[in-house]
C-alpha positions as CSV (number, residue, x, y, z in Angstrom):
1,M,15.4,-6.5,-4.3
2,Q,13.1,-4.8,-6.6
3,V,13.7,-1.0,-7.0
4,N,10.9,1.3,-8.1
5,L,10.8,5.0,-8.9
6,V,7.6,7.0,-8.3
7,Q,6.8,10.6,-8.3
8,G,4.8,11.6,-5.3
9,D,4.5,12.4,-1.6
10,I,6.5,10.1,0.6
11,T,4.1,10.5,3.5
12,R,1.4,8.8,1.4
13,Q,3.4,5.7,0.5
14,E,1.8,2.4,1.7
15,V,4.9,0.6,2.7
16,D,6.3,-1.1,5.9
17,A,8.8,1.7,6.5
18,I,9.3,5.2,5.3
19,V,12.8,6.7,5.4
20,N,13.1,10.2,6.7
21,A,15.8,12.5,5.5
22,A,16.2,13.8,9.0
23,N,18.4,16.5,10.5
24,S,20.7,15.4,13.3
25,S,18.5,16.7,16.0
26,L,15.7,14.2,15.1
27,L,13.2,16.8,16.2
28,G,11.7,17.7,12.8
29,G,12.6,20.4,10.4
30,G,11.8,21.4,6.8
31,G,11.3,19.4,3.6
32,V,10.7,15.7,3.9
33,D,11.6,15.7,7.6
34,G,8.9,18.4,8.4
35,A,6.3,16.7,6.3
36,I,6.9,13.3,8.0
37,H,6.6,14.9,11.5
38,R,3.5,16.9,10.6
39,K,1.6,14.1,9.0
40,G,2.8,11.4,11.3
41,G,1.8,13.2,14.4
42,P,3.2,13.7,17.9
43,E,4.1,10.0,18.4
44,I,7.1,10.3,16.1
45,L,8.4,13.4,17.9
46,A,7.9,11.7,21.3
47,E,10.0,8.7,20.2
48,C,12.6,11.0,18.7
49,R,12.8,13.0,21.9
50,A,13.3,9.7,23.8
51,L,16.1,8.7,21.5
52,R,17.8,12.1,22.0
53,A,17.5,11.6,25.8
54,S,19.0,8.2,25.7
55,H,21.4,7.1,22.9
56,Y,21.6,10.3,20.7
57,G,22.2,13.2,23.1
58,R,24.4,14.9,20.6
59,G,22.1,14.0,17.7
60,L,22.1,11.2,15.1
61,P,25.4,11.1,13.2
62,T,25.4,11.6,9.5
63,G,25.0,8.4,7.6
64,Q,23.5,6.5,10.6
65,A,19.9,5.4,10.9
66,V,17.4,4.7,13.7
67,A,13.7,3.8,13.7
68,T,10.6,5.1,15.4
69,T,6.9,4.5,15.0
70,A,5.2,6.0,11.9
71,G,2.4,7.5,13.9
72,K,-0.5,8.4,11.6
73,L,1.4,7.6,8.4
74,P,0.3,4.6,6.3
75,A,3.5,2.8,7.3
76,R,4.5,0.9,10.4
77,W,7.9,2.6,11.0
78,V,9.9,5.6,10.1
79,V,13.6,5.1,9.6
80,H,15.5,8.3,10.2
81,T,18.8,9.0,8.6
82,V,20.9,12.1,8.3
83,G,22.3,12.9,4.9
84,P,25.5,14.8,4.3
85,V,25.5,18.4,3.1
86,Y,27.0,18.5,-0.4
87,S,30.5,19.9,-0.8
88,A,32.3,20.6,-4.0
89,T,35.6,20.4,-2.2
90,E,35.2,17.4,0.0
91,D,34.0,13.9,-1.1
92,R,31.1,13.0,1.2
93,A,29.6,10.3,-1.2
94,E,30.3,7.5,1.2
95,L,28.2,9.1,3.9
96,L,25.4,9.4,1.4
97,R,25.7,5.8,0.5
98,D,25.8,4.9,4.2
99,C,22.4,6.6,4.6
100,Y,20.8,4.1,2.2
101,R,22.8,1.1,3.5
102,N,22.0,1.8,7.2
103,A,18.4,2.6,6.5
104,L,18.0,-0.7,4.7
105,R,19.8,-2.5,7.5
106,V,17.5,-1.0,10.2
107,A,14.4,-1.7,8.1
108,G,15.5,-5.3,7.6
109,E,16.1,-5.7,11.3
110,L,12.6,-4.5,11.9
111,G,11.2,-7.1,9.5
112,A,10.2,-4.5,6.8
113,R,9.7,-6.0,3.4
114,T,8.8,-2.7,1.6
115,V,10.6,0.6,2.1
116,A,10.1,4.1,0.6
117,F,13.1,6.4,0.3
118,P,13.3,10.1,-0.4
119,L,16.2,11.3,-2.5
120,I,18.4,11.9,0.5
121,S,20.5,15.2,0.6
122,S,19.1,16.5,-2.7
123,G,16.9,19.2,-1.2
124,I,18.3,21.9,1.2
125,Y,21.5,19.9,1.6
126,G,22.3,20.7,-2.1
127,W,23.4,17.3,-3.5
128,P,23.1,17.4,-7.3
129,I,20.0,15.4,-8.4
130,D,21.7,13.2,-11.0
131,D,24.5,12.2,-8.7
132,A,22.2,11.7,-5.8
133,V,20.1,9.3,-7.9
134,R,23.1,7.4,-9.1
135,R,24.4,6.9,-5.6
136,A,20.9,5.8,-4.3
137,L,20.5,3.3,-7.1
138,D,24.0,2.0,-6.6
139,V,23.2,1.0,-3.1
140,L,19.6,-0.1,-3.6
141,E,20.2,-2.2,-6.7
142,N,23.2,-4.0,-5.1
143,A,21.9,-4.4,-1.5
144,D,22.2,-7.6,0.4
145,T,19.0,-7.3,2.4
146,T,15.9,-9.0,3.5
147,V,13.9,-6.0,2.2
148,E,12.1,-7.1,-0.9
149,E,11.1,-3.8,-2.5
150,A,12.5,-0.3,-2.3
151,T,10.7,2.7,-3.8
152,L,12.6,5.9,-4.5
153,V,10.0,8.6,-4.1
154,L,10.8,11.7,-6.2
155,F,8.9,14.8,-5.2
156,D,8.5,16.5,-8.6
157,E,8.3,15.7,-12.3
158,P,11.8,17.0,-13.3
159,T,13.4,14.9,-10.6
160,Y,11.4,11.8,-11.5
161,R,12.3,12.2,-15.3
162,T,16.0,12.5,-14.4
163,A,15.8,9.4,-12.1
164,S,13.9,7.4,-14.7
165,G,16.4,8.2,-17.4
166,I,19.3,7.2,-15.2
167,Q,17.6,4.0,-14.1
168,A,16.8,3.1,-17.7
169,G,20.4,3.7,-18.8
170,R,21.6,1.2,-16.1
171,S,19.4,-1.7,-17.4
């Protein structure tokens, strides 16, 4: 799978599936989650509510992934995954890797060939940027998937520079 890095707005990515760094409620929130719900429109929230009413009454567990329509976004689907909150005293790295693995699995099951990811858990959940990038790239560069292209969408220039440096050092 080809792995690309771009600086930009994930809601503007023209891909088959956009990954949402969701909260467990699946009902929108701040950051990436809020932007996806706002720009995608009410169809996304309606499908999320249906998921809560059926399979995820207690919310989506951390590391798991589920798909909905993308509504008005330039993608076909949104794959929602809940990242772990960073902890300096507890190793939650496997849960972070599970977010990428499970989102890729769901995207592949849908038939998506191109997927855009945010840097999961690196915002309000406090995961250090450099470590979040390394963990994302570890999964994406070594994935066994039918997805052909994954794009890691970095919101700002400093994060993009950090990610580019890490990716260059891995080549």
